[in-house]
C-alpha positions, 0 to 999 in steps of 0.5 A: 500500500502506498504511504502518504507523503507530507512534503514541506516545500517552503516558499523561497525568495531571494535575499540580498547579501553584502560581499563581506557577509558569509555565503549562508543559505537564504530561506532554504526549504526547511521543516525544522529537522532538516533543510535542502538548498542549492550549494552556494555559488561564488557570488552568494547563497541561492535559495533555489535552483534557477537554471537555463538550458537548450534541448540536448544539453547537460547541466551539473550542480550541487545540492546540500542536505543539512541535519538540524537534529542531534542524531544522524538522519538517512534520506532518499534523494530523488528529483521530482516534477512540480504541479499545482495542488487542486485544493488551493493551487500551492506548489507541490511535487510528485512522490517517488513512486509517481511517473516523472516526465520533466525535471523529475526524469532528467535530473539524477543525484550522484547518490540515491541515499545519503546519511547526514551526521547530527548537526552536519550537512552533506553536499551531493552533485547532480546532473540534469540532462535536457533531452533533444525533444524537450519542449521549450518553456518552463519545467519546474521541479525539485530535488527532494530529501525524503525520510523513509521512516514512517511516523505513526503519530499517536497511533490513531491513524491507520496509515503512517506519514513520511516527511520530505523537504525539497529544494525547488528547481526552475528550469527554462528550456530554450525556444519560443515562450508563450504566456497564456491563461484561461478562465473556464467553467464559471459558476455561481451558487446562491444561499438565500434566506427563507424569508426575504430580509430575514438573514444574510444572502451569500453566494459562492463563485467557482471557476477554473484557472488554467495555464495554457502556455509554456511559462510560469505565470503570476496571475491576477484575477478581477471579479465584477458582478452586474445586476439589472440595468448594468448596475455594478454589484461587486468589483474587487481583485481576488487574493485567494489565487496561486502565487505561481500557476505552473505550465499546463496546470489548472486549479479549481478555485472558489470565491465567497460573495457576502451580501449577494443580492436577494432579488436580482438578475445579472452576470458575473465576470472573471478576468485573469491576467498576467504579463502578455496575456489576459482572458475573461469568462462570465456566468449569468445568475438569477437571485430569488428568495425561497419564499418568493419562489414558492409563492410564484410556483404556487401561482404558476401551478394554479394558473396551469391547472385553470388553463388545462381545465378551460381547454378541456371544457372548450374541447368537450363535445356537445350533445348530438341534436336529434333530427326533427321528424319529416313534415307530413304533407297536408292533402290538398282539397280538390277545387270545385269547378264553376257551375254552368250557367243556364 
């Protein structure tokens, strides 16, 4: 049975360093017990790998695994492809058992297992071979240090948990780049009070944000809602979106709308944008309180029943009229001929 993984991949950022300061890692991926980061260059520490290569070329670099505990730790080292999680679009990587197609298949550490002494660190070289047929654009991934021990926790879980930490790899393969974003399948669900005016009216807007290009995007999403006669009901920039939308990834996102109209008819428009790309999608809505809807339904039902009865009444055939008996002809009296005069 496959064991679940908890991958603690911290979000990494650059940190400016003065030349006189020692080259120490800045914001390395860290879970408190061990960390993984690129080996420091001659200029400064690197919080993550940012690499560039053409198809068919080979890169060489080094990764550092540091042990922060008081006992030796043994890790499984492997490269993995990155993806956006379906839940919130966060940065995540494939497990060691999953199929790797990009960086996870191209990067190979010199050692598959490494034991790091207590409060020590180990530097491991790795090679990244970009295939000739590699598609141009961004190929994100990570070098992962996996603790193969299974943590049973408090024993209440049927399955154990393995922990891992990964240093991100941002690889760009040379060639044409195409930033492209799409908004798909916009839906709106209303949550109306039973009686109009008694309770809050809310709505949930759901949509799919998709990177259809070949470069990583830092998207922005604008939400606009209009009611009858073009009235603006809502206008805001959304914050619950992924910081990085990786190539060929899609995420399903939701946005709450508090104070949604209880009685209105309009549409919701979502506009996603990133440098050199912009796309919009809309969905219509009809807000109607439950009580009003029930009354209208009852009136409609009564109207339909009366209409059906009226049509049946007009279509009912009338009773047949009996034909009158034929009139009996009255016999005519013979005319008397005039008497002859003498």
